[in-house]
RODO-2510 file (C-alpha; in nm, 4 decimals, decimal comma):
residues 556
     n   res          X          Y          Z
     1     m    -1,6899    -1,3601     2,4926
     2     q    -1,8584    -1,1871     2,1993
     3     e    -2,0244    -1,5144     2,1045
     4     l    -2,1467    -1,5635     2,4617
     5     f    -2,3107    -1,2197     2,4579
     6     t    -2,4711    -1,2916     2,1202
     7     q    -2,6186    -1,6186     2,2540
     8     t    -2,7488    -1,4376     2,5627
     9     f    -2,9167    -1,1659     2,3549
    10     k    -3,0797    -1,4255     2,1306
    11     s    -3,1982    -1,6370     2,4239
    12     l    -3,3925    -1,3280     2,5370
    13     g    -3,5436    -1,2823     2,1919
    14     y    -3,3129    -1,0008     2,0746
    15     d    -3,1823    -1,0568     1,7215
    16     i    -2,8368    -0,9034     1,7149
    17     e    -2,4714    -1,0007     1,6762
    18     a    -2,3102    -0,8600     1,9885
    19     k    -2,0198    -0,6186     1,9596
    20     i    -1,7765    -0,5921     2,2508
    21     v    -1,5402    -0,2937     2,2501
    22     k    -1,2702    -0,1544     2,4781
    23     s    -1,4185     0,0465     2,7598
    24     n    -1,3691     0,4184     2,8143
    25     q    -1,4637     0,3661     3,1779
    26     e    -1,2855     0,1707     3,4535
    27     a    -1,4025    -0,1595     3,3052
    28     d    -1,2034    -0,3679     3,0546
    29     f    -1,4747    -0,3802     2,7879
    30     q    -1,8271    -0,2614     2,7275
    31     c    -2,1285    -0,3538     2,5185
    32     d    -2,3429    -0,0713     2,3774
    33     d    -2,5877    -0,2844     2,1774
    34     c    -2,8788    -0,2142     2,4110
    35     f    -2,9187     0,1322     2,2573
    36     k    -2,9699    -0,0181     1,9099
    37     l    -3,2123    -0,2766     2,0462
    38     a    -3,4116    -0,0124     2,2340
    39     k    -3,5090     0,1529     1,9045
    40     v    -3,6099    -0,1770     1,7456
    41     y    -3,7997    -0,3271     2,0393
    42     h    -3,9295     0,0020     2,1864
    43     k    -3,7909    -0,0663     2,5298
    44     s    -3,5572     0,1219     2,7623
    45     p    -3,1888     0,0444     2,6953
    46     l    -3,1406     0,0281     3,0728
    47     d    -3,4090    -0,2400     3,1058
    48     i    -3,2579    -0,4460     2,8220
    49     a    -2,9098    -0,4143     2,9736
    50     n    -3,0329    -0,5400     3,3117
    51     e    -3,2123    -0,8313     3,1441
    52     v    -2,8939    -0,9312     2,9620
    53     v    -2,6687    -0,9070     3,2664
    54     n    -2,9094    -1,1071     3,4843
    55     k    -2,9341    -1,3764     3,2156
    56     l    -2,5586    -1,3778     3,1666
    57     k    -2,5013    -1,4482     3,5366
    58     e    -2,6961    -1,7715     3,4976
    59     v    -2,4314    -1,9085     3,2602
    60     k    -2,2594    -2,2102     3,4140
    61     d    -1,9018    -2,0926     3,3488
    62     f    -1,9690    -1,7258     3,4295
    63     d    -1,6766    -1,7009     3,6739
    64     n    -1,4347    -1,8398     3,4143
    65     y    -1,5182    -1,5462     3,1867
    66     f    -1,5903    -1,2565     3,4162
    67     k    -1,4774    -1,0960     3,7368
    68     e    -1,7705    -0,8558     3,7192
    69     v    -2,0440    -0,7489     3,4747
    70     n    -2,2660    -0,4536     3,5637
    71     v    -2,4919    -0,1912     3,4114
    72     s    -2,4545     0,1846     3,4133
    73     a    -2,7092     0,4404     3,2956
    74     p    -2,8444     0,4929     3,0433
    75     g    -2,7777     0,1344     2,9259
    76     f    -2,4087     0,0447     2,9065
    77     i    -2,2972    -0,3050     2,9994
    78     n    -1,9562    -0,2861     3,1672
    79     i    -1,7319    -0,5929     3,1625
    80     i    -1,4338    -0,6829     3,3782
    81     v    -1,2941    -1,0143     3,2622
    82     s    -1,1538    -1,2770     3,4984
    83     d    -0,7833    -1,3423     3,5483
    84     k    -0,8403    -1,6950     3,4182
    85     y    -0,9987    -1,5630     3,0998
    86     i    -0,6993    -1,3371     3,0348
    87     c    -0,4414    -1,6084     3,1047
    88     d    -0,6230    -1,8779     2,9061
    89     n    -0,6515    -1,6480     2,6053
    90     l    -0,2852    -1,5522     2,6280
    91     n    -0,1789    -1,9168     2,6461
    92     n    -0,3920    -1,9840     2,3394
    93     l    -0,2609    -1,6780     2,1548
    94     m     0,1016    -1,7747     2,2163
    95     t     0,0454    -2,1008     2,0243
    96     k    -0,1161    -1,9325     1,7243
    97     e     0,0394    -1,8518     1,3903
    98     i     0,0852    -1,4789     1,3131
    99     f    -0,0352    -1,3886     1,6642
   100     g    -0,3865    -1,5171     1,6012
   101     s    -0,4556    -1,2768     1,3191
   102     t    -0,6762    -1,4146     1,0416
   103     k    -0,4953    -1,5553     0,7375
   104     e    -0,5522    -1,4079     0,3921
   105     n    -0,4867    -1,5464     0,0464
   106     h    -0,4904    -1,2805    -0,2246
   107     t    -0,2472    -1,1831    -0,4976
   108     i    -0,1684    -0,8153    -0,4480
   109     v     0,0651    -0,5850    -0,6413
   110     v     0,1960    -0,2922    -0,4362
   111     d     0,3322    -0,0011    -0,6428
   112     y     0,5567     0,2143    -0,4240
   113     g     0,8746     0,4161    -0,4579
   114     g     0,8186     0,5705    -0,8004
   115     p     1,1554     0,7491    -0,8415
   116     n     1,2534     0,9188    -1,1656
   117     v     1,5737     0,7881    -1,3195
   118     a     1,8456     1,0506    -1,3821
   119     k     1,7274     1,2558    -1,0830
   120     p     1,8530     1,2166    -0,7245
   121     l     1,5987     1,0880    -0,4731
   122     h     1,4535     1,3751    -0,2717
   123     v     1,2644     1,3897     0,0567
   124     g     0,9322     1,3485    -0,1297
   125     h     1,0350     0,9916    -0,2132
   126     l     1,0631     0,8988     0,1556
   127     r     0,6985     0,8412     0,2430
   128     p     0,5926     0,6263    -0,0558
   129     a     0,8959     0,4041     0,0019
   130     i     0,8591     0,3373     0,3728
   131     i     0,4768     0,3345     0,3801
   132     g     0,4682     0,1077     0,0760
   133     q     0,7249    -0,1293     0,2260
   134     a     0,5266    -0,1467     0,5512
   135     i     0,2014    -0,2237     0,3649
   136     y     0,3874    -0,4864     0,1611
   137     n     0,5255    -0,6454     0,4818
   138     i     0,1883    -0,6465     0,6581
   139     l     0,0019    -0,8018     0,3655
   140     k     0,2710    -1,0668     0,3171
   141     y     0,2740    -1,1494     0,6904
   142     k    -0,1000    -1,2124     0,6656
   143     g    -0,0416    -1,4837     0,4058
   144     n    -0,1028    -1,2960     0,0807
   145     k     0,1106    -1,3327    -0,2295
   146     v     0,2504    -0,9800    -0,2545
   147     i     0,4447    -0,8355    -0,5469
   148     g     0,6367    -0,5126    -0,4921
   149     d     0,7182    -0,2954    -0,7954
   150     v     0,9233     0,0252    -0,7799
   151     h     0,7697     0,1600    -1,1062
   152     l     1,0602     0,3723    -1,2246
   153     g     1,0018     0,6892    -1,4205
   154     d     1,2694     0,5858    -1,6670
   155     i     1,1687     0,7194    -2,0078
   156     g     1,0045     1,0545    -1,9447
   157     t     1,0936     1,4145    -2,0222
   158     q     1,3925     1,4190    -1,7857
   159     m     1,5621     1,1621    -2,0096
   160     g     1,5268     1,3874    -2,3103
   161     q     1,6740     1,6726    -2,1092
   162     v     1,9778     1,4729    -1,9910
   163     i     2,0408     1,3346    -2,3411
   164     y     2,0216     1,6909    -2,4764
   165     g     2,2866     1,7910    -2,2207
   166     l     2,5083     1,4996    -2,3262
   167     l     2,4789     1,5954    -2,6938
   168     q     2,5827     1,9509    -2,6069
   169     d     2,8742     1,8473    -2,3840
   170     f     3,0054     1,5658    -2,6068
   171     p     2,9185     1,6831    -2,9601
   172     n     3,1755     1,4772    -3,1504
   173     t     3,1736     1,1605    -2,9395
   174     k     2,9981     0,8371    -3,0285
   175     p     2,7258     0,7479    -2,7758
   176     a     2,9025     0,4233    -2,6893
   177     d     3,2198     0,6182    -2,5965
   178     i     3,0555     0,8771    -2,3722
   179     k     3,1325     0,8190    -2,0046
   180     i     2,8612     0,9274    -1,7655
   181     t     2,9055     0,9673    -1,3900
   182     l     2,6532     1,0176    -1,1111
   183     d     2,7944     1,3645    -1,0462
   184     y     2,7401     1,4513    -1,4102
   185     l     2,3733     1,3437    -1,3898
   186     n     2,3183     1,5367    -1,0668
   187     d     2,4554     1,8532    -1,2313
   188     t     2,3090     1,8156    -1,5805
   189     y     1,9427     1,7430    -1,5113
   190     p     1,8728     2,0557    -1,2993
   191     k     2,0779     2,2710    -1,5384
   192     i     1,8893     2,1625    -1,8525
   193     s     1,5538     2,1541    -1,6721
   194     a     1,6016     2,5196    -1,5748
   195     l     1,7103     2,6030    -1,9291
   196     c     1,3893     2,4502    -2,0675
   197     k     1,1865     2,6929    -1,8568
   198     e     1,3726     2,9863    -2,0075
   199     n     1,4215     2,8696    -2,3665
   200     e     1,1266     2,7394    -2,5673
   201     e     1,3530     2,6110    -2,8434
   202     v     1,5547     2,3958    -2,6007
   203     k     1,2354     2,2729    -2,4387
   204     n     1,0941     2,1590    -2,7732
   205     k     1,4210     1,9911    -2,8664
   206     c     1,4183     1,7955    -2,5380
   207     l     1,0591     1,6863    -2,6019
   208     e     1,1572     1,5776    -2,9531
   209     i     1,4489     1,3733    -2,8141
   210     t     1,2160     1,2113    -2,5593
   211     k     0,9697     1,1128    -2,8312
   212     e     1,2458     0,9706    -3,0522
   213     l     1,3879     0,7791    -2,7549
   214     q     1,0479     0,6238    -2,6884
   215     e     1,0203     0,5332    -3,0571
   216     g     1,3544     0,3469    -3,0462
   217     n     1,6275     0,5870    -3,1687
   218     k     1,9399     0,3671    -3,1390
   219     d     2,1876     0,6384    -3,0334
   220     y     1,9471     0,7707    -2,7715
   221     q     1,8820     0,4159    -2,6508
   222     i     2,2556     0,3644    -2,5893
   223     l     2,2756     0,6826    -2,3811
   224     w     1,9499     0,5960    -2,2042
   225     q     2,0825     0,2553    -2,0958
   226     k     2,3968     0,4164    -1,9535
   227     i     2,1936     0,6780    -1,7655
   228     c     1,9620     0,4105    -1,6230
   229     a     2,2471     0,1854    -1,5089
   230     i     2,4214     0,4620    -1,3118
   231     s     2,1079     0,6246    -1,1707
   232     v     1,9329     0,3028    -1,0668
   233     q     2,2465     0,1810    -0,8911
   234     d     2,2418     0,4960    -0,6768
   235     i     1,8668     0,4697    -0,6149
   236     k     1,9155     0,1104    -0,4950
   237     r     2,1963     0,2211    -0,2628
   238     i     1,9698     0,4648    -0,0773
   239     y     1,6720     0,2270    -0,0705
   240     d     1,9024    -0,0461     0,0674
   241     y     2,0051     0,1891     0,3481
   242     l     1,6371     0,2380     0,4322
   243     d     1,5791    -0,1402     0,4079
   244     v     1,3277    -0,0790     0,1296
   245     h     1,3234    -0,3505    -0,1365
   246     f     1,1265    -0,4434    -0,4469
   247     d     1,0535    -0,7708    -0,6232
   248     y     1,0560    -0,5977    -0,9613
   249     w     1,2349    -0,2920    -1,0961
   250     y     0,9986    -0,2300    -1,3842
   251     g     0,9557     0,1150    -1,5294
   252     e     0,7544     0,3197    -1,7736
   253     s     0,9727     0,1790    -2,0521
   254     d     0,8255    -0,1658    -1,9816
   255     a     0,4741    -0,0221    -1,9990
   256     h     0,5511     0,1341    -2,3395
   257     k     0,6016    -0,2143    -2,4817
   258     q     0,2392    -0,2929    -2,3952
   259     f     0,0761     0,0017    -2,5725
   260     k     0,0101    -0,1531    -2,9134
   261     e    -0,1575    -0,4621    -2,7706
   262     m    -0,3450    -0,2704    -2,5024
   263     l    -0,4768    -0,0021    -2,7388
   264     a    -0,5956    -0,2683    -2,9842
   265     f    -0,7930    -0,4296    -2,7001
   266     m    -0,9349    -0,0930    -2,5930
   267     e    -1,0488    -0,0156    -2,9468
   268     k    -1,2516    -0,3375    -2,9424
   269     q    -1,4263    -0,2218    -2,6242
   270     h    -1,5456     0,0915    -2,8085
   271     v    -1,4442     0,3229    -2,5231
   272     i    -1,1836     0,5362    -2,7038
   273     k    -1,3074     0,8579    -2,8624
   274     i    -1,1287     1,1021    -3,0910
   275     d    -1,1271     1,4610    -2,9666
   276     d    -0,9493     1,7149    -3,1885
   277     g    -0,7140     1,4433    -3,3094
   278     a    -0,6378     1,3092    -2,9590
   279     k    -0,7536     0,9743    -2,8203
   280     i    -0,9506     0,9985    -2,4948
   281     i    -1,1688     0,7863    -2,2655
   282     d    -1,4629     0,9675    -2,1071
   283     v    -1,4532     0,8740    -1,7365
   284     k    -1,7122     1,1156    -1,6020
   285     e    -1,9907     0,9635    -1,3914
   286     k    -2,3387     1,0979    -1,3148
   287     d    -2,2826     1,1395    -0,9416
   288     d    -1,9479     1,3229    -0,9699
   289     k    -1,9466     1,6305    -0,7480
   290     i    -1,6319     1,7752    -0,9036
   291     e    -1,5264     1,8193    -1,2656
   292     m    -1,3768     1,4959    -1,3992
   293     p    -1,1778     1,5530    -1,7198
   294     p    -1,1474     1,2692    -1,9731
   295     c    -0,8477     1,0368    -1,9528
   296     l    -0,6109     1,1402    -2,2328
   297     i    -0,4572     0,8281    -2,3906
   298     q    -0,2693     0,9683    -2,6908
   299     k    -0,2045     1,3248    -2,8031
   300     s    -0,2826     1,4394    -3,1557
   301     d     0,0896     1,4255    -3,2438
   302     g     0,1035     1,0578    -3,1433
   303     a     0,2763     1,1147    -2,8081
   304     y     0,1692     0,9077    -2,5067
   305     l     0,1078     1,0396    -2,1570
   306     y     0,1428     0,9349    -1,7915
   307     a    -0,2088     0,7914    -1,7957
   308     t    -0,1199     0,5717    -2,0940
   309     s     0,1890     0,4533    -1,9097
   310     d    -0,0100     0,3662    -1,5960
   311     l    -0,2724     0,1823    -1,8009
   312     g     0,0039    -0,0061    -1,9826
   313     t     0,1501    -0,1006    -1,6466
   314     i    -0,1870    -0,2371    -1,5323
   315     w    -0,2110    -0,4338    -1,8573
   316     q     0,1358    -0,5820    -1,7980
   317     r     0,0613    -0,6696    -1,4341
   318     v    -0,2592    -0,8494    -1,5288
   319     k    -0,0743    -1,0573    -1,7879
   320     e     0,2208    -1,1342    -1,5624
   321     f     0,0712    -1,1641    -1,2132
   322     n    -0,3100    -1,1925    -1,2522
   323     p    -0,3593    -0,9965    -0,9275
   324     d    -0,6749    -0,9576    -0,7227
   325     e    -0,5688    -0,6076    -0,6215
   326     i    -0,3239    -0,3389    -0,7306
   327     l    -0,2358    -0,0810    -0,4657
   328     y    -0,0591     0,2472    -0,5354
   329     v     0,1317     0,4233    -0,2570
   330     v     0,1862     0,7568    -0,4264
   331     d     0,1658     1,1248    -0,3262
   332     g    -0,1945     1,2164    -0,2437
   333     r    -0,1747     1,5167    -0,4756
   334     q    -0,2003     1,2735    -0,7679
   335     n    -0,5478     1,1642    -0,6628
   336     m    -0,7257     1,3042    -0,9697
   337     h    -0,4807     1,1297    -1,2036
   338     f    -0,5432     0,7927    -1,0397
   339     q    -0,9199     0,8388    -1,0413
   340     q    -0,9022     0,8918    -1,4178
   341     v    -0,6700     0,5940    -1,4721
   342     f    -0,8730     0,3587    -1,2528
   343     r    -1,1995     0,4524    -1,4220
   344     a    -1,0400     0,4126    -1,7656
   345     a    -0,9095     0,0678    -1,6651
   346     k    -1,2543    -0,0418    -1,5483
   347     k    -1,4394     0,1100    -1,8416
   348     s    -1,2066    -0,0554    -2,0926
   349     h    -1,2145    -0,3878    -1,9018
   350     i    -0,8359    -0,4211    -1,8874
   351     f    -0,8653    -0,5043    -1,5153
   352     e    -1,1688    -0,6184    -1,3170
   353     g    -1,0038    -0,6402    -0,9730
   354     v    -0,9466    -0,3841    -0,6983
   355     l    -0,7515    -0,0653    -0,7745
   356     q    -0,6685     0,1571    -0,4781
   357     h    -0,4631     0,4734    -0,4429
   358     h    -0,3279     0,5184    -0,0902
   359     g    -0,2235     0,8781    -0,1281
   360     n     0,0356     0,9951     0,1230
   361     g     0,0797     1,3417     0,2664
   362     t     0,4048     1,5354     0,2706
   363     v     0,7038     1,5432     0,5054
   364     n     0,7246     1,9040     0,6217
   365     g     0,9920     2,1210     0,7764
   366     p     0,9536     2,3462     1,0840
   367     d     0,7500     2,5948     0,8761
   368     n     0,4922     2,3169     0,8103
   369     k     0,5706     2,3292     0,4387
   370     p     0,7338     2,0515     0,2333
   371     f     1,1028     2,0219     0,3224
   372     k     1,3353     2,2559     0,1367
   373     t     1,7061     2,3325     0,1528
   374     r     1,8178     2,6671     0,2933
   375     a     1,8544     2,7862    -0,0655
   376     g     1,4902     2,6963    -0,1281
   377     g     1,5493     2,3845    -0,3403
   378     t     1,4119     2,0371    -0,2814
   379     l     1,6064     1,8550    -0,0097
   380     k     1,7835     1,5412    -0,1298
   381     l     1,6820     1,2286     0,0590
   382     e     2,0461     1,1400     0,1184
   383     d     2,1004     1,4787     0,2857
   384     l     1,8035     1,4213     0,5174
   385     l     1,9473     1,0819     0,6171
   386     k     2,2874     1,2412     0,6888
   387     n     2,1236     1,5168     0,8965
   388     v     1,9333     1,2637     1,1103
   389     k     2,2479     1,0558     1,1619
   390     e     2,4505     1,3595     1,2700
   391     e     2,1727     1,4760     1,5027
   392     f     2,1524     1,1383     1,6756
   393     i     2,5295     1,1023     1,7108
   394     n     2,5600     1,4502     1,8632
   395     l     2,2584     1,4096     2,0920
   396     r     2,4598     1,2332     2,3662
   397     e     2,8266     1,1647     2,4217
   398     e     2,7695     0,7889     2,4456
   399     n     2,6078     0,7878     2,0992
   400     k     2,9465     0,8745     1,9496
   401     r     3,0850     0,5445     2,0767
   402     m     2,8175     0,3269     1,9123
   403     d     2,9106     0,1128     1,6145
   404     d     2,7951     0,2199     1,2674
   405     e     2,5583    -0,0724     1,2164
   406     d     2,3631     0,0079     1,5337
   407     i     2,3555     0,3790     1,4504
   408     d     2,2162     0,3061     1,1051
   409     k     1,9424     0,0876     1,2561
   410     i     1,8489     0,3632     1,5007
   411     v     1,8459     0,6231     1,2211
   412     g     1,6042     0,3947     1,0329
   413     a     1,3847     0,3695     1,3434
   414     i     1,3876     0,7471     1,3924
   415     i     1,2807     0,8199     1,0360
   416     k     1,0337     0,5360     0,9902
   417     f     0,8527     0,5571     1,3218
   418     a     0,8237     0,9362     1,2895
   419     d     0,6480     0,8792     0,9594
   420     l     0,4478     0,5620     1,0234
   421     q     0,2914     0,6800     1,3499
   422     n     0,0836     0,9169     1,1331
   423     n    -0,2128     0,8220     0,9213
   424     l    -0,0485     0,8034     0,5784
   425     e    -0,2835     1,0698     0,4370
   426     r    -0,1656     1,3332     0,6853
   427     n     0,1161     1,5804     0,6348
   428     y     0,3509     1,5953     0,9321
   429     i     0,6402     1,8061     1,0605
   430     f     0,9665     1,6141     1,0829
   431     d     1,1429     1,7423     1,3952
   432     i     1,4810     1,5683     1,3892
   433     k     1,5665     1,6403     1,7533
   434     k     1,2249     1,5406     1,8873
   435     f     1,2110     1,2112     1,6964
   436     s     1,5692     1,1216     1,7956
   437     e     1,4917     1,1232     2,1678
   438     v     1,4634     0,8006     2,3696
   439     n     1,1611     0,9442     2,5515
   440     g     0,8213     1,0095     2,3983
   441     k     0,6482     0,8686     2,0949
   442     t     0,9615     0,7841     1,8980
   443     g     1,1352     0,4908     1,7347
   444     p     1,4247     0,4991     1,9858
   445     y     1,1717     0,4701     2,2728
   446     i     1,0322     0,1462     2,1270
   447     l     1,3854     0,0106     2,0700
   448     y     1,4892     0,1076     2,4232
   449     t     1,1858    -0,0742     2,5685
   450     y     1,2736    -0,3935     2,3820
   451     l     1,6445    -0,3834     2,4758
   452     r     1,5699    -0,2981     2,8399
   453     i     1,3390    -0,5985     2,8788
   454     n     1,5611    -0,8262     2,6730
   455     k     1,8359    -0,7942     2,9362
   456     i     1,6265    -0,9542     3,2091
   457     i     1,4430    -1,2388     3,0334
   458     s     1,5515    -1,5951     2,9671
   459     p     1,4347    -1,8234     2,6834
   460     n     1,2825    -2,0681     2,9346
   461     i     0,9157    -2,0044     2,8439
   462     k     0,6403    -2,1950     3,0242
   463     k     0,2632    -2,2037     3,0134
   464     l     0,1064    -1,9225     3,2168
   465     s    -0,0711    -1,9996     3,5399
   466     s    -0,4107    -1,8414     3,6065
   467     q    -0,2668    -1,5800     3,8422
   468     i    -0,2239    -1,2092     3,7804
   469     y    -0,0088    -1,0315     4,0367
   470     s    -0,0739    -0,6567     4,0055
   471     q    -0,2715    -0,3980     3,8140
   472     t     0,0243    -0,3180     3,5867
   473     d     0,0646    -0,6904     3,5180
   474     r    -0,3029    -0,7110     3,4250
   475     a    -0,2772    -0,4034     3,2009
   476     l     0,0158    -0,5543     3,0104
   477     r    -0,1626    -0,8858     2,9543
   478     l    -0,4770    -0,7137     2,8278
   479     k    -0,2687    -0,4987     2,5926
   480     l    -0,0941    -0,8090     2,4539
   481     l    -0,4337    -0,9611     2,3745
   482     e    -0,5087    -0,6697     2,1375
   483     v    -0,2386    -0,7673     1,8867
   484     s    -0,4611    -0,9844     1,6627
   485     e    -0,7215    -0,7123     1,6204
   486     v    -0,4521    -0,4534     1,5442
   487     l    -0,2933    -0,6694     1,2739
   488     d    -0,6302    -0,7434     1,1144
   489     l    -0,7237    -0,3746     1,1080
   490     a    -0,3860    -0,2620     0,9694
   491     s    -0,4129    -0,5175     0,6907
   492     k    -0,7767    -0,4487     0,6093
   493     e    -0,7346    -0,0713     0,5873
   494     r    -0,3706    -0,0725     0,4653
   495     r    -0,2824     0,1638     0,7505
   496     p     0,0560     0,0931     0,9165
   497     h    -0,0078     0,3643     1,1755
   498     y    -0,2372     0,1239     1,3658
   499     i     0,0675    -0,0944     1,4300
   500     a     0,2903     0,2032     1,5177
   501     e     0,0304     0,3334     1,7639
   502     y    -0,0087    -0,0095     1,9226
   503     l     0,3696    -0,0489     1,9550
   504     y     0,3909     0,2800     2,1422
   505     e     0,0996     0,1946     2,3719
   506     l     0,2421    -0,1518     2,4377
   507     s     0,5840    -0,0034     2,5181
   508     v     0,4310     0,2421     2,7671
   509     v     0,2415    -0,0396     2,9423
   510     a     0,5487    -0,2685     2,9369
   511     n     0,7663     0,0028     3,0928
   512     n     0,5038     0,0604     3,3624
   513     f     0,5121    -0,3121     3,4342
   514     y     0,8924    -0,3081     3,4498
   515     q     0,8986    -0,0133     3,6910
   516     n     0,6272    -0,1424     3,9246
   517     n     0,7015    -0,5143     3,9493
   518     k     1,0083    -0,6882     4,0828
   519     v     1,1272    -0,9244     3,8109
   520     l     1,4840    -1,0207     3,8959
   521     g     1,5436    -1,2537     4,1893
   522     l     1,2005    -1,4171     4,1784
   523     t     1,1461    -1,7931     4,2014
   524     g     0,8701    -2,0406     4,1258
   525     v     0,5496    -1,9792     3,9340
   526     k     0,5659    -1,5993     3,9555
   527     q     0,9124    -1,5954     3,7996
   528     d     0,7940    -1,8259     3,5191
   529     d     0,4817    -1,6157     3,4562
   530     f     0,6698    -1,2853     3,4408
   531     n     0,9392    -1,4330     3,2182
   532     t     0,6779    -1,5742     2,9798
   533     i     0,4806    -1,2506     2,9629
   534     l     0,7896    -1,0384     2,8960
   535     n     0,9149    -1,2836     2,6332
   536     f     0,5807    -1,2640     2,4532
   537     n     0,5857    -0,8853     2,4817
   538     n     0,9260    -0,8699     2,3143
   539     n     0,8282    -1,1234     2,0496
   540     i     0,5401    -0,8959     1,9535
   541     i     0,7535    -0,5795     1,9571
   542     k     1,0219    -0,7415     1,7403
   543     a     0,7738    -0,8828     1,4894
   544     l     0,5726    -0,5621     1,4582
   545     l     0,8846    -0,3465     1,4268
   546     g     0,9872    -0,5812     1,1458
   547     l     0,6553    -0,5187     0,9704
   548     l     0,7313    -0,1455     0,9847
   549     g     1,0748    -0,2125     0,8393
   550     i     1,2575    -0,1280     1,1632
   551     s     1,5566    -0,3354     1,2760
   552     i     1,6691    -0,3648     1,6388
   553     p     2,0281    -0,2668     1,7301
   554     k     2,2449    -0,4700     1,9660
   555     a     2,2583    -0,1833     2,2127
   556     m     2,1781     0,1858     2,2527
***
């Protein structure tokens, strides 16, 4: 249709690629290009619109495309497509790979998760994990080679603090003989971290231990390996529950192995400067509207920083994966850090591809501030998951009789859809009760729609006829035709909320269809058409839920 409009414009002497968009009026679509052309050709947009519509009606197959095309002031072209056009396009779409969305072929590293080893996952780790997994799924679905990396914080200051605690608690025990439990880690890190804030001597000792660990102290390395093994096992347990997975479990310790080679390369690029004994890269640009500090690569005492670690990680990824793009799904409050790192990477020529930070907002409590416990501490992610599960189970009596596997899938849908329906940059309030309901813009509502329709369809799918039987039938078919555009947009902008929004809109239209059309007991062509449409609807819902990392329960 867009091509037909373009040809019509050009046949009248107007040089433009037509753009057809969804209509805000009672029509299906509209074309607003006449306003642009009016400025170029110094004519009334209304006159141009009438010219185009009159010319369009001369097209031989006009009735195959359109039920009606008309003009409204001051120059809109309103389009109502024919039933045949809708049905033909649906039949074509149902034969296409990945719902007609355009295929891509890039190598993309997605960095998401980012937990610190030796610390329990907290609610702040939720958004990077589920947004990152959704972006990973979408890009892979589109045909890209996607590499997911958790990027563990596994050799930072918290390690020095935990090792300090171990040395205090087990002063006469060989590192190899010290037994460490998850409970011990969960108690020791916050205790020593608080002590560091009160005691400068302890703080400096922990920093010294961290530096010696990074430099290869054998005793500290033994303790570090034990800490990592226990902590990462627990991190994987919670990510597995959320159906969040990674191709690689690399960490900052892997980046540290790259520093010598990377820094030697950087020195050859003549971008590193010495400032009061420290090594820096000046990343300020002429058009910067805010202060842009230099990227600090190495402190005067020889210690490395987070920026060095991120640059080392880029260096490693280029060597190992040769990606076209590296995407970071990390808290938006780290935006300045990533600007510095990305500019340093470009300026030093360690990576020439695309670097993007998709900074996420925070999950907030009822006070619209980042979630806290009643005592004011950071809420553990596991506790949030338990709270959601309890809320759903207690919401209705019948929920208590559901099996655990289905409950866990619904809990995942509650949490993920609540998050992914928002633009990832936005903060949002997580209302457990609201998002657990089967009504409204929630994960359970989408699941309920799928399961409700799934009960009445059969796998006997046939080609659609050219008939449409009601306005709600027509609305559903038009909504199904939007899926390709939605997938393309979500992939292009790395915004899963486009898919979440579409799933909700599709579910509303599908439920309207269900309520206003008799489906059971039909025979003949109408039965076949309705069965085919509802099958395709559920195929789309299931596939798109999968891209968001949401599994469908057997019942609810």
